N, C-alpha and C positions, 0 to 999 in steps of 0.2 A: 252553456258556454263556460261556466266556472269549472265544470268537470273536465273540459278539454284542457284548460289551463293547468289544472292539477295533474292531469295525465302527462302533458308535455313536460312539466317540471319533474315529475317522477321519472320519466324516461330519460331526461337529461341527466339527472343525478345518477341513475343507473348506468348510463353510458360513461360518465366520468369515473365512476367507481371501477367499471370494467377496464377502462383504459389505465387507471392507476395500478390496478392489479397486474395487468399485462406488463407494464413498465417495471414493476417490482420483480416479477418473475424473470424478465430479461436481464435485469441488473444482477440478480442472483446467479444466473447462468454465465454471465460474463465473468463474474468473480470466480466462479468454480473453474472456468476454463483458463483464467489468467494466473491464478495463484500457483498452479504447478509449473507454469512457464517461468515465473519470477524466482522460484526457489533456488535454482542453480546460480542465478545471477547474484542473489543475496549471499549465498555461500562463498562464491568467488570473491565478492567485495569484502566480506568478513576476513577471509584468508589474506587478501591483499593488504588490508589495513593492519592486520596482525603482523605481517611480515615487515611493513614499513615501520611500525612502531618498534619492533624488535631490532631492526637495523639502526634506527635512531638511538635506541638505548645503548647498543653496542658502540656506536660512534661517540656518544657522550661519555661512556665509561673509558674509552680509549683516550679521549681528550682529557678527561679528569686525571687519568693515570699519567699522562705526559706532562701535565703542569703541577702535579702533586710533588711536594718536596721529597727528595730522596733521603733515605736514612744512611 
């Protein structure tokens, strides 16, 4: 009877490890499929932020030039 308990425990541990391995593989596949889809979005967001900051910089320069004392 003690052997059956050990076998059941070993089978349970084996099943848990198989399940965790499958979950890890699925997560890796999801990442591999998701990263290429995200890349254009990140590039677009980066360009948008760069454009917004450039516009803000130009606006600040124009504002500074308008209030600066004239020689």
